[in-house]
C-alpha positions as CSV (number, residue, x, y, z in Angstrom):
1,X,-6.3,8.2,23.1
2,X,-8.0,6.4,20.2
3,X,-11.0,4.3,20.7
4,X,-12.8,3.5,24.0
5,X,-13.8,6.5,26.1
6,X,-16.3,5.8,29.0
7,X,-19.0,8.4,29.2
8,X,-19.6,7.4,32.8
9,X,-16.4,9.2,33.5
10,X,-17.5,12.2,31.5
11,X,-21.0,12.9,32.8
12,X,-20.4,16.6,32.8
13,X,-19.4,16.6,29.1
14,X,-21.5,16.5,26.0
15,X,-21.7,13.5,23.8
16,X,-20.6,15.6,20.8
17,X,-17.5,16.7,22.7
18,X,-16.7,13.0,23.2
19,X,-16.8,12.5,19.4
20,X,-14.6,15.5,18.7
21,X,-12.0,14.4,21.2
22,X,-11.9,10.9,19.6
23,X,-11.6,12.4,16.1
24,X,-8.8,14.7,17.2
25,X,-7.0,11.7,18.5
26,X,-7.5,9.7,15.2
27,X,-4.9,8.4,12.9
28,X,-3.8,10.4,9.9
29,X,-4.2,7.5,7.4
30,X,-7.7,6.5,8.4
31,X,-9.6,8.6,5.9
32,X,-10.5,7.2,2.5
33,X,-10.1,8.9,-0.8
34,X,-13.5,9.8,-2.4
35,X,-12.2,12.3,-5.1
36,X,-9.1,12.5,-7.2
37,X,-7.7,15.6,-8.9
38,X,-4.8,15.3,-11.4
39,X,-2.8,18.5,-12.1
40,X,-0.4,18.3,-15.0
41,X,2.3,21.0,-15.2
42,X,2.9,20.8,-18.9
43,X,6.5,20.4,-20.1
44,X,8.4,21.0,-16.8
45,X,11.8,19.3,-16.9
46,X,13.0,17.3,-13.9
47,X,16.2,19.3,-13.6
48,X,14.1,22.4,-12.8
49,X,11.8,20.5,-10.3
50,X,12.8,17.7,-8.0
51,X,16.2,17.4,-9.7
52,X,17.3,20.8,-8.7
53,X,18.9,20.6,-5.2
54,X,17.9,24.2,-4.5
55,X,14.3,23.7,-5.6
56,X,14.3,27.4,-6.4
57,X,11.5,27.2,-9.1
58,X,9.2,25.0,-7.0
59,X,9.4,26.3,-3.4
60,X,5.8,25.7,-2.6
61,X,5.8,22.2,-3.9
62,X,9.0,21.3,-2.1
63,X,8.5,23.2,1.1
64,X,4.8,23.1,1.6
65,X,3.3,20.2,-0.3
66,X,6.1,17.6,-0.2
67,X,5.9,17.2,3.6
68,X,2.2,16.4,3.2
69,X,2.6,13.6,0.7
70,X,5.0,11.3,-1.2
71,X,7.3,12.4,-4.0
72,X,8.7,10.0,-6.6
73,X,12.2,10.8,-7.8
74,X,12.4,8.1,-10.5
75,X,9.2,8.7,-12.4
76,X,9.3,8.5,-16.2
77,X,7.4,8.8,-19.5
78,X,8.6,5.8,-21.4
79,X,6.3,6.5,-24.3
80,X,5.8,9.4,-26.7
81,X,7.1,12.6,-25.0
82,X,4.5,14.9,-26.5
83,X,1.5,16.7,-24.9
84,X,-1.4,14.6,-26.2
85,X,0.2,11.3,-26.0
86,X,1.5,12.0,-22.5
87,X,-1.9,13.2,-21.1
88,X,-3.6,10.2,-22.8
89,X,-1.2,7.8,-21.2
90,X,-1.9,9.2,-17.8
91,X,-5.6,8.8,-18.2
92,X,-5.7,5.4,-19.9
93,X,-2.8,3.6,-18.2
94,X,-1.5,2.5,-21.6
95,X,1.2,3.9,-23.8
96,X,-0.6,6.1,-26.4
97,X,0.9,7.2,-29.7
98,X,-1.6,9.7,-31.1
99,X,-1.5,12.9,-33.1
100,X,-0.3,15.9,-31.1
101,X,-2.7,18.4,-32.7
102,X,-5.9,17.2,-31.0
103,X,-7.2,15.3,-34.1
104,X,-7.0,11.8,-32.6
105,X,-8.7,10.3,-29.6
106,X,-7.1,7.9,-27.2
107,X,-7.5,4.3,-28.3
108,X,-8.1,2.7,-24.9
109,X,-10.7,3.8,-22.3
110,X,-9.9,6.7,-20.1
111,X,-10.4,6.8,-16.3
112,X,-13.7,8.7,-16.8
113,X,-15.1,5.9,-19.0
114,X,-14.1,3.2,-16.5
115,X,-15.4,5.2,-13.6
116,X,-18.7,6.2,-15.2
117,X,-19.5,2.7,-16.6
118,X,-18.6,0.7,-13.5
119,X,-20.0,3.1,-10.8
120,X,-22.9,4.6,-12.8
121,X,-21.2,8.0,-12.2
122,X,-22.9,11.0,-13.9
123,X,-21.0,13.1,-16.4
124,X,-20.9,16.0,-13.9
125,X,-18.7,14.0,-11.6
126,X,-16.0,13.8,-14.3
127,X,-14.2,16.9,-15.6
128,X,-11.4,17.9,-17.9
129,X,-10.4,21.5,-17.2
130,X,-7.9,22.6,-19.8
131,X,-5.3,25.3,-20.4
132,X,-5.1,24.4,-24.1
133,X,-7.9,23.4,-26.4
134,X,-6.2,20.5,-28.3
135,X,-6.5,18.4,-25.1
136,X,-10.3,18.2,-25.4
137,X,-9.7,14.7,-26.7
138,X,-9.1,13.6,-23.1
139,X,-12.8,13.3,-22.2
140,X,-13.2,9.9,-23.9
141,X,-11.7,7.3,-26.2
142,X,-12.7,5.7,-29.4
143,X,-12.9,2.3,-27.8
144,X,-16.0,0.4,-29.0
145,X,-17.1,-0.7,-25.5
146,X,-16.8,2.8,-23.9
147,X,-16.6,6.1,-25.8
148,X,-18.5,9.4,-25.6
149,X,-21.5,8.1,-23.7
150,X,-19.1,7.4,-20.7
151,X,-17.0,10.5,-21.2
152,X,-16.2,13.4,-19.0
153,X,-17.2,17.1,-19.4
154,X,-14.6,19.5,-21.0
155,X,-14.2,23.0,-19.7
156,X,-11.6,25.1,-21.6
157,X,-10.4,28.5,-20.5
158,X,-11.0,31.5,-22.8
159,X,-7.4,32.4,-22.2
160,X,-5.2,29.6,-23.4
161,X,-1.8,29.1,-21.8
162,X,-2.7,31.3,-18.8
163,X,-2.6,29.1,-15.7
164,X,-4.2,31.7,-13.5
165,X,-7.4,31.6,-15.5
166,X,-7.2,27.8,-15.6
167,X,-7.1,27.7,-11.8
168,X,-10.1,29.9,-11.6
169,X,-12.0,27.5,-13.9
170,X,-10.9,24.6,-11.7
171,X,-12.2,26.4,-8.6
172,X,-15.5,27.2,-10.2
173,X,-16.0,23.5,-11.3
174,X,-15.1,22.3,-7.8
175,X,-17.5,24.7,-6.1
176,X,-20.3,24.0,-8.5
177,X,-20.0,20.3,-9.2
178,X,-17.5,18.7,-6.8
179,X,-16.4,16.2,-9.4
180,X,-15.2,12.8,-8.2
181,X,-12.5,12.7,-10.9
182,X,-10.8,15.6,-12.6
183,X,-7.7,16.4,-14.6
184,X,-6.4,19.9,-15.3
185,X,-3.6,21.0,-17.6
186,X,-1.4,24.0,-16.6
187,X,-0.1,24.8,-20.1
188,X,1.9,28.0,-19.5
189,X,5.2,26.3,-18.6
190,X,5.4,24.3,-21.9
191,X,4.4,27.3,-24.0
192,X,7.0,29.5,-22.3
193,X,9.6,26.8,-22.8
194,X,8.9,26.8,-26.6
195,X,8.8,30.6,-26.8
196,X,11.8,31.3,-24.5
197,X,13.7,33.0,-23.1
198,X,14.9,30.9,-20.1
199,X,13.6,33.5,-17.7
200,X,10.1,33.2,-19.2
201,X,10.2,29.4,-18.8
202,X,11.3,29.5,-15.2
203,X,8.9,32.3,-14.3
204,X,5.9,30.2,-15.6
205,X,7.1,27.2,-13.7
206,X,7.3,29.2,-10.5
207,X,3.7,30.4,-11.2
208,X,2.5,26.8,-11.7
209,X,4.2,26.0,-8.4
210,X,2.2,28.6,-6.6
211,X,-1.0,27.6,-8.4
212,X,-0.9,23.9,-7.4
213,X,-0.2,25.0,-3.8
214,X,-3.2,27.3,-4.0
215,X,-5.3,24.5,-5.5
216,X,-4.4,22.1,-2.6
217,X,-5.3,24.7,0.0
218,X,-8.6,25.3,-1.9
219,X,-9.3,21.6,-1.8
220,X,-8.6,21.3,1.9
221,X,-10.8,24.3,2.6
222,X,-13.8,22.8,0.8
223,X,-16.0,20.8,3.2
224,X,-16.9,18.2,0.5
225,X,-13.3,17.7,-0.5
226,X,-11.3,18.2,2.7
227,X,-9.5,15.1,3.9
228,X,-11.3,13.1,1.2
229,X,-9.4,14.1,-1.9
230,X,-6.1,12.9,-3.4
231,X,-4.1,15.4,-5.5
232,X,-1.7,14.1,-8.1
233,X,0.8,16.6,-9.5
234,X,2.8,15.4,-12.4
235,X,4.1,16.2,-16.0
236,X,3.2,15.0,-19.4
237,X,6.8,15.2,-20.6
238,X,10.0,17.0,-19.9
239,X,12.3,18.9,-22.3
240,X,15.5,18.1,-24.2
241,X,18.5,17.7,-22.0
242,X,20.6,20.2,-24.1
243,X,17.8,22.5,-25.4
244,X,15.0,23.5,-23.1
245,X,12.9,25.0,-26.0
246,X,11.9,21.6,-27.4
247,X,10.9,18.0,-26.5
248,X,9.7,14.8,-28.2
249,X,12.5,12.3,-28.3
250,X,13.8,9.7,-25.9
251,X,16.4,11.7,-24.1
252,X,16.5,11.7,-20.3
253,X,15.4,15.3,-20.1
254,X,12.2,14.5,-22.0
255,X,11.5,11.2,-20.2
256,X,12.4,11.9,-16.5
257,X,9.5,13.8,-15.0
258,X,8.0,14.5,-11.6
259,X,5.2,12.9,-9.5
260,X,3.9,14.1,-6.1
261,X,0.8,12.5,-4.5
262,X,-0.9,13.8,-1.4
263,X,-4.2,12.9,0.2
264,X,-5.8,10.8,3.0
265,X,-4.4,7.5,1.7
266,X,-0.9,8.6,1.0
267,X,2.0,8.5,3.5
268,X,3.4,11.9,4.5
269,X,6.9,13.3,4.1
270,X,8.1,10.4,2.1
271,X,10.6,10.4,-0.8
272,X,10.3,7.2,-2.9
273,X,13.1,6.2,-5.3
274,X,11.5,3.1,-6.9
275,X,11.0,3.5,-10.6
276,X,7.5,4.1,-11.8
277,X,6.0,5.4,-15.1
278,X,3.0,7.2,-16.5
279,X,1.0,4.1,-17.1
280,X,1.0,3.4,-13.3
281,X,-1.1,6.4,-12.5
282,X,-4.4,5.1,-13.9
283,X,-4.5,1.8,-12.0
284,X,-3.5,3.6,-8.8
285,X,-6.5,5.9,-9.2
286,X,-8.6,2.9,-9.8
287,X,-7.5,1.5,-6.6
288,X,-8.2,4.7,-4.7
289,X,-11.7,5.0,-6.1
290,X,-12.4,1.3,-6.2
291,X,-13.0,0.7,-9.8
292,X,-11.3,-1.5,-12.4
293,X,-9.0,-0.3,-15.2
294,X,-9.2,-3.4,-17.4
295,X,-6.9,-2.4,-20.3
296,X,-4.3,-0.6,-18.2
297,X,-0.8,-2.1,-18.5
298,X,0.6,-0.3,-15.5
299,X,1.1,-1.3,-11.9
300,X,-0.4,0.2,-8.7
301,X,2.0,2.7,-7.1
302,X,1.9,1.0,-3.8
303,X,4.3,3.4,-1.9
304,X,1.7,6.1,-2.5
305,X,-1.0,4.2,-0.7
306,X,-1.4,3.3,2.9
307,X,-1.9,-0.5,2.6
308,X,-1.9,-3.2,5.2
309,X,1.6,-4.5,5.9
310,X,3.1,-7.1,8.2
311,X,5.9,-6.7,10.8
312,X,7.4,-9.2,13.2
313,X,8.2,-8.2,16.8
314,X,10.0,-9.9,19.6
315,X,8.9,-10.2,23.3
316,X,10.5,-11.6,26.4
317,X,9.4,-14.4,28.7
318,X,7.1,-13.2,31.5
319,X,5.6,-9.7,31.7
320,X,5.9,-7.3,28.8
321,X,4.5,-3.8,28.3
322,X,3.1,-4.0,24.8
323,X,1.2,-1.7,22.4
324,X,-0.4,-2.3,19.0
325,X,1.6,-0.4,16.4
326,X,-0.9,-1.0,13.5
327,X,-4.6,-0.8,12.9
328,X,-5.4,-4.5,12.5
329,X,-8.6,-6.0,11.1
330,X,-9.2,-7.5,14.6
331,X,-8.0,-5.8,17.7
332,X,-8.9,-8.6,20.0
333,X,-6.1,-9.6,22.4
334,X,-6.7,-13.3,21.7
335,X,-6.1,-12.8,18.0
336,X,-3.2,-10.4,18.3
337,X,-1.4,-12.3,21.0
338,X,-2.8,-15.9,21.0
339,X,0.1,-17.3,23.0
340,X,-0.4,-14.9,26.0
341,X,-1.0,-16.5,29.4
342,X,-2.6,-13.5,31.0
343,X,-5.2,-10.9,30.3
344,X,-4.2,-7.6,28.8
345,X,-4.1,-4.8,31.5
346,X,-4.4,-1.1,30.8
347,X,-4.0,1.5,33.5
348,X,-6.3,4.2,34.8
349,X,-5.2,4.6,38.4
350,X,-5.7,0.8,38.7
351,X,-5.2,-2.0,36.3
352,X,-8.2,-2.8,34.0
353,X,-8.6,-6.1,32.1
354,X,-9.2,-5.5,28.4
355,X,-10.3,-8.0,25.7
356,X,-10.1,-5.5,22.9
357,X,-7.0,-3.4,22.5
358,X,-6.5,0.1,21.2
359,X,-3.8,1.9,19.4
360,X,-1.9,4.4,21.5
361,X,-2.4,2.5,24.7
362,X,0.2,0.4,26.6
363,X,-0.8,-3.0,28.1
364,X,0.8,-5.4,30.5
365,X,0.7,-8.9,29.0
366,X,2.5,-12.1,30.2
367,X,4.0,-14.7,27.9
368,X,5.3,-18.2,28.7
369,X,8.5,-17.8,26.7
370,X,10.5,-15.4,24.6
371,X,9.0,-15.4,21.1
372,X,8.3,-13.6,17.9
373,X,4.9,-12.6,16.6
374,X,3.6,-10.8,13.5
375,X,1.0,-8.0,13.3
376,X,-0.7,-7.2,10.0
377,X,-2.5,-3.9,9.6
378,X,-2.3,-0.2,8.5
379,X,0.6,1.8,9.7
380,X,0.2,4.5,12.3
381,X,2.8,7.2,11.7
382,X,1.3,9.9,13.9
383,X,-1.0,9.9,16.9
384,X,-2.5,12.1,19.6
385,X,-2.7,10.4,23.0
386,X,-4.7,11.6,26.0
387,X,-2.9,11.6,29.4
388,X,-4.1,12.4,32.9
389,X,-2.3,13.8,35.9
390,X,-0.1,11.1,37.4
391,X,1.1,7.9,35.7
392,X,0.1,6.9,32.2
393,X,0.7,3.7,30.3
394,X,0.9,4.7,26.6
395,X,1.7,3.1,23.3
396,X,3.9,3.8,20.3
397,X,3.8,4.2,16.5
398,X,4.7,1.9,13.6
399,X,8.0,3.6,13.4
400,X,10.5,4.7,16.2
401,X,10.0,8.2,17.5
402,X,12.6,10.0,19.6
403,X,11.4,11.4,22.9
404,X,12.5,14.8,21.7
405,X,9.9,14.7,18.9
406,X,7.0,14.5,21.3
407,X,4.9,17.6,21.7
408,X,2.1,18.5,24.1
409,X,-1.2,20.4,24.2
410,X,0.0,22.7,26.9
411,X,3.2,24.7,27.4
412,X,2.8,24.0,31.1
413,X,2.8,20.3,30.8
414,X,5.9,18.6,32.4
415,X,6.6,14.9,32.1
416,X,8.8,12.4,33.8
417,X,11.2,10.4,31.7
418,X,9.7,7.6,29.7
419,X,10.1,4.1,31.2
420,X,10.2,0.8,29.3
421,X,10.2,-2.6,31.0
422,X,12.7,-5.5,30.7
423,X,12.6,-7.3,34.0
424,X,13.3,-3.9,35.6
425,X,12.3,-0.3,34.5
426,X,14.7,1.3,32.1
427,X,14.7,5.0,31.0
428,X,14.0,5.2,27.2
429,X,15.1,7.9,24.8
430,X,13.1,6.5,21.9
431,X,9.6,5.0,21.7
432,X,9.9,1.7,19.8
433,X,7.1,0.0,17.8
434,X,5.0,-2.5,19.7
435,X,6.4,-1.3,23.1
436,X,4.4,0.4,25.8
437,X,5.9,3.1,28.1
438,X,5.1,4.6,31.5
439,X,5.2,8.4,31.7
440,X,4.1,10.7,34.5
441,X,2.4,14.0,33.8
442,X,1.8,17.0,36.1
443,X,-1.5,17.7,34.4
444,X,-4.1,16.2,32.0
445,X,-3.7,17.0,28.3
446,X,-2.5,15.4,25.1
447,X,0.8,14.2,23.8
448,X,1.5,14.6,20.0
449,X,3.6,11.7,18.6
450,X,5.1,12.6,15.2
451,X,8.3,11.4,13.4
452,X,8.9,15.0,12.4
453,X,10.6,16.9,15.2
454,X,8.3,19.4,16.9
455,X,9.3,23.1,17.3
456,X,8.0,22.9,20.9
457,X,9.0,19.6,22.5
458,X,7.4,18.8,25.9
459,X,9.4,19.5,29.0
460,X,10.9,16.4,30.7
461,X,12.4,16.3,34.2
462,X,14.1,13.4,36.1
463,X,11.7,11.3,38.2
464,X,12.9,9.5,41.2
465,X,9.7,7.5,41.7
466,X,9.3,4.2,39.8
467,X,6.2,3.5,37.8
468,X,3.6,1.1,39.3
469,X,4.6,-2.6,39.4
470,X,3.2,-5.2,37.0
471,X,-0.2,-6.7,37.7
472,X,-0.5,-9.3,40.5
473,X,2.6,-8.1,42.2
474,X,2.8,-6.4,45.5
475,X,1.5,-2.8,45.3
476,X,-0.6,-3.3,42.2
477,X,-4.3,-3.0,42.0
478,X,-6.7,-4.7,39.5
479,X,-10.3,-3.8,38.9
480,X,-12.5,-6.7,37.7
481,X,-15.3,-5.7,35.3
482,X,-18.4,-7.7,34.4
483,X,-19.9,-5.5,31.7
484,X,-18.1,-5.4,28.4
485,X,-18.4,-3.9,24.9
486,X,-16.0,-5.5,22.4
487,X,-14.6,-4.0,19.3
488,X,-16.8,-4.6,16.3
489,X,-15.7,-7.4,14.0
490,X,-14.7,-7.1,11.2
491,X,-13.2,-3.6,11.4
492,X,-12.7,-1.9,8.9
493,X,-15.9,-3.5,7.4
494,X,-18.0,-3.5,4.3
495,X,-21.0,-3.6,4.4
496,X,-21.9,-5.5,7.6
497,X,-20.2,-5.8,11.0
498,X,-21.1,-7.4,14.4
499,X,-21.2,-5.9,17.9
500,X,-20.7,-8.1,20.9
501,X,-21.4,-7.1,24.5
502,X,-22.1,-8.6,27.9
503,X,-24.6,-7.4,30.6
504,X,-25.0,-8.8,34.1
505,X,-28.6,-8.2,35.0
506,X,-32.0,-7.8,33.5
507,X,-31.6,-4.2,32.2
508,X,-32.7,-1.7,29.6
509,X,-30.0,-2.0,26.9
510,X,-29.5,0.7,24.2
511,X,-27.1,0.3,21.3
512,X,-26.8,3.2,18.8
513,X,-24.5,4.2,15.9
514,X,-23.4,7.8,15.3
515,X,-21.6,9.7,12.6
516,X,-18.5,11.8,13.2
517,X,-20.6,14.8,14.1
518,X,-22.4,13.0,16.9
519,X,-25.6,12.6,14.9
520,X,-27.5,9.3,15.5
521,X,-27.7,7.3,12.3
522,X,-29.0,3.9,13.6
523,X,-30.7,2.5,16.7
524,X,-29.8,-1.2,16.8
525,X,-31.3,-2.0,20.2
526,X,-33.6,-0.3,22.7
527,X,-35.2,-2.9,25.0
528,X,-34.8,-4.8,28.3
529,X,-32.4,-7.8,28.0
530,X,-31.7,-10.6,30.3
531,X,-28.1,-11.1,31.6
532,X,-25.7,-12.7,29.1
533,X,-23.6,-12.1,26.0
534,X,-25.2,-10.7,22.9
535,X,-24.2,-10.2,19.2
536,X,-25.9,-7.5,17.1
537,X,-25.4,-7.1,13.4
538,X,-25.4,-3.8,11.5
539,X,-25.6,-3.7,7.7
540,X,-24.3,-0.3,6.6
541,X,-24.8,-0.8,2.9
542,X,-26.8,2.5,2.7
543,X,-24.2,4.6,4.4
544,X,-21.1,6.3,3.0
545,X,-17.5,5.3,3.9
546,X,-15.9,6.9,6.9
547,X,-15.7,6.9,10.7
548,X,-18.6,6.0,12.9
549,X,-19.1,5.4,16.6
550,X,-21.2,2.9,18.4
551,X,-22.4,3.5,22.0
552,X,-23.8,0.9,24.5
553,X,-25.8,2.2,27.4
554,X,-27.2,-0.1,30.1
555,X,-29.7,1.2,32.7
556,X,-31.1,-0.3,35.9
557,X,-34.9,-0.3,36.0
558,X,-35.2,2.8,38.2
559,X,-32.5,4.7,36.2
560,X,-34.2,4.0,32.9
561,X,-37.1,6.3,33.8
562,X,-34.9,9.3,34.5
563,X,-31.9,8.6,32.2
564,X,-29.7,10.4,34.7
565,X,-27.0,7.8,35.0
566,X,-26.2,4.6,33.2
567,X,-24.9,1.6,34.9
568,X,-22.6,1.1,31.9
569,X,-21.9,3.5,29.2
570,X,-19.1,3.0,26.6
571,X,-18.3,4.2,23.0
572,X,-16.0,2.7,20.4
573,X,-14.9,3.7,16.9
574,X,-15.5,1.7,13.7
575,X,-14.6,2.3,10.1
576,X,-16.8,1.6,7.1
577,X,-14.5,1.2,4.1
578,X,-16.2,0.6,0.7
């Protein structure tokens, strides 16, 4: 379960273990891109890539990489379909018509120039790793306000048109410098297309396919890059529709090219048919790395980014079991469901009142009438949910997920049917967005919610026992709590956020912030406080983007001397997004 985990219930576990469990239950989209790598497979025609229904020449891209990202089936070069113009268009976000022999610079600023000038990025964070020397013009433009002083570093292989050597150069650059922004050209496919025969062209395309797959695996194995890097795989141009040996005009074979994006901000296993063009890549990278591309004429490729969106949901009059299917800027019950006439109740053997809600959790909430409401936030397309032995009240994803797609952490876990509520309990075959569900487990563990069917679905048996009744009905039990630690607001935040908590006695109060490895990064409070409600501000301007956790511990006077047991001990997650 994402979010709140009370350490008072885990006194025999380490604090680091708590963090690791929270991280493992995190959402796929919640990381932020810090690095971008562009890999251009030079001169690959669409009919041999995404346009081939067998995908025989790109098995690694199609079978291994595509499910991890978003592919674009209507991506085009609407400009000059030559190598230097195509690459320059990718890097500038403007249609470039320049000499194809390496004798002319781009006339608008490149991504390297924008990034270095706005972010004060050193040259070593910006690399051009080439498979052909004439592309050394990509490092900078001839624009008067930018130019060489803001350019990237060029690294050219000693073996032109050999993608294997180019890959080794890319790996060396990553290992040594970890550039924030890099483009590499895999030149062999285009060279083989010009030289022929057909088998040579397709062989080099298959090799490029293996190389970009190896590059992605290398990125994901690098601690600095893993889960922080977006890889963009595309082409500079295609080839003539009727003659694969040449290119350079406006035929569909030359213009229709491929685009695949994968990384922490890109939806997974998505095929997008909206038409985009080469000039759209630059502003999209600017959005990912948070810098402006002033002269770009393209549009941000929004389907490749996980951006906040709004959805409207319906609820019935009276009690509803609800979950929050998006990561909203505020997870307060009063802001998500302002018309509710009850508290929000989670379940842990008894009902618990909750002011701040979490993704992946089901809540009982009562409404005065049937109505619609809108939630705005980031989509949650996969989740890991902790369950205990007995009844569990769980949440759902942004998209429907069949029960048969749910996996578990143990082959021995057996579940009841899933129950939804609509005046009475009803057996569900699909978890719908914004709904909560009861499920009974024979043991503690984790459930894996994923829109992609699992090879090992969890075992489900019929359950004759009904789930617990709603709160305030006969047979239900509610625990009232006086202490509270609310979700920080705003969240995500940049650079400051507020923590609100309540204590009920004159007690030693400790509030600390930790990074994802459990290392303390800030002590915000460590003193005796009187009963009451408090707000504490944290300015994180000196900290990098990412996940953090804040922990509130409250000790009675005698306990504070030994630190053996806190009266109240709770941890929550927050996201710094610069």
